[in-house]
Structures are given as C-alpha cells and as structure tokens.
C-alpha positions as CSV (number, residue, x, y, z in Angstrom):
1,X,223.6,164.1,220.9
2,X,222.6,167.0,218.7
3,X,223.5,166.2,215.0
4,X,222.8,168.6,212.2
5,X,223.7,169.4,208.6
6,X,223.6,173.1,207.5
7,X,224.1,174.1,203.9
8,X,225.7,177.2,202.5
9,X,223.5,179.9,201.0
10,X,222.2,178.6,197.7
11,X,221.4,181.2,195.0
12,X,220.8,179.0,192.0
13,X,222.2,180.0,188.6
14,X,221.7,183.7,188.9
15,X,222.3,185.2,192.3
16,X,221.0,188.7,191.6
17,X,217.5,187.3,190.6
18,X,214.7,186.8,193.1
19,X,213.3,183.3,193.2
20,X,210.0,181.9,194.3
21,X,211.0,178.8,196.3
22,X,208.3,176.1,196.0
23,X,209.6,172.9,197.8
24,X,212.5,170.6,198.4
25,X,213.1,166.9,198.2
26,X,215.2,165.5,201.0
27,X,217.1,162.2,200.7
28,X,217.6,160.4,204.0
29,X,217.7,156.8,205.3
30,X,216.1,154.8,208.1
31,X,218.4,151.9,208.8
32,X,215.8,150.0,210.8
33,X,216.9,151.3,214.2
34,X,213.5,152.6,215.2
35,X,212.8,155.5,213.0
36,X,212.7,159.0,214.6
37,X,212.4,162.4,213.0
38,X,214.6,165.0,211.3
39,X,213.6,168.6,211.9
40,X,214.2,170.9,209.0
41,X,214.4,174.7,208.8
42,X,215.5,177.4,206.4
43,X,216.5,181.1,206.2
44,X,216.3,183.4,203.3
45,X,218.7,186.1,202.1
46,X,221.2,185.6,205.0
47,X,218.7,187.2,207.5
48,X,219.9,185.0,210.4
49,X,216.4,183.8,211.3
50,X,215.6,180.1,210.8
51,X,212.0,179.2,209.9
52,X,210.7,175.7,210.4
53,X,209.6,173.3,207.6
54,X,208.5,170.9,210.2
55,X,209.6,167.3,210.7
56,X,210.5,164.5,208.3
57,X,209.4,161.2,209.7
58,X,211.8,158.3,209.4
59,X,209.1,155.8,210.4
60,X,207.5,155.6,207.0
61,X,209.8,152.7,206.0
62,X,213.2,151.2,206.1
63,X,215.8,152.1,203.6
64,X,216.1,155.2,201.4
65,X,213.4,157.8,202.1
66,X,212.8,160.7,199.7
67,X,210.5,163.3,201.4
68,X,208.9,166.2,199.7
69,X,208.9,169.3,201.9
70,X,207.0,172.4,200.8
71,X,207.9,175.8,201.9
72,X,205.2,176.7,204.4
73,X,204.1,180.1,203.1
74,X,201.1,179.0,201.0
75,X,200.8,177.4,197.6
76,X,202.6,180.3,195.8
77,X,206.0,179.6,197.5
78,X,208.1,182.3,199.1
79,X,210.4,184.8,197.4
80,X,214.1,185.5,198.1
81,X,217.5,185.5,196.4
82,X,219.2,182.8,198.5
83,X,218.1,180.0,200.8
84,X,220.1,178.2,203.5
85,X,218.8,174.8,204.8
86,X,219.4,173.0,208.1
87,X,218.4,169.5,209.1
88,X,218.7,168.3,212.7
89,X,218.2,165.2,214.9
90,X,218.8,165.1,218.6
91,X,217.3,161.7,219.5
92,X,219.4,159.3,221.4
93,X,220.3,156.0,219.7
94,X,218.9,157.1,216.3
95,X,220.8,157.1,213.0
96,X,221.0,160.4,211.2
97,X,221.8,160.0,207.6
98,X,221.4,162.8,205.1
99,X,222.2,162.3,201.4
100,X,221.1,165.6,200.0
101,X,218.3,167.9,199.1
102,X,217.0,169.3,195.8
103,X,215.5,172.8,195.9
104,X,212.8,173.7,193.4
105,X,212.2,177.3,192.5
106,X,211.0,179.6,189.8
107,X,213.4,182.5,188.9
108,X,211.8,186.0,188.6
109,X,213.5,187.9,185.7
110,X,215.6,190.9,186.8
111,X,214.3,194.2,185.5
112,X,217.1,196.3,183.9
C-alpha cells in the first residue's frame, strides 16, 4: 500500500519574498509495529520536480518521533518563494502516522 501526505505550496507570511529554507522538523509516530521509514521530498516554486530529503527512520524509538530534516543543498539552505512537502511510506504492515511539519526559513527582503 502506497500511503502519502502532500502539502499545499507554503509561502510563509509574505509570498512575494524569496526565502532561504534551512530545515524542517517532522512529527511522526512509531506505534511499536516494527518501525520502517518515511521517505520525504520537496519541490520549490511549483516547478513540478520533487527532490529527495532522504528517509526518516521510525526505528529510533517507540512513540512520538520528532525528526530534524535539513534541506540537502549545503549549510546555507536553498532559496525559493514556496515549498511543497511530500511524505510517503509503501511498506506492508507498517503504520504511517504523520502529525505535521514545521518549516524553518529566513526571508530575503524584497527590493522595491
């Protein structure tokens, strides 16, 4: 079974401004059914191409898991106006619980 959660395009407080996206924190759960992984990906500025964050391991413990996931383009983050996130699991007999994600970014002032 292929389960996934896909967000809408997120632009923060000011959609016209570029942002340097740093990382996200993902809230998920391992209910003790054996763990597994959640694969995560993102796209910027509605370009239609998903880029991989990598996998979030559910074997680190049982219960609520808060995983820090950095954007994979170096320590400076990556720049865009919007970001769309996707979290997936296609493992048989594994729970898939997703409670949310918090995106951290720095806004770049708009020149007028």
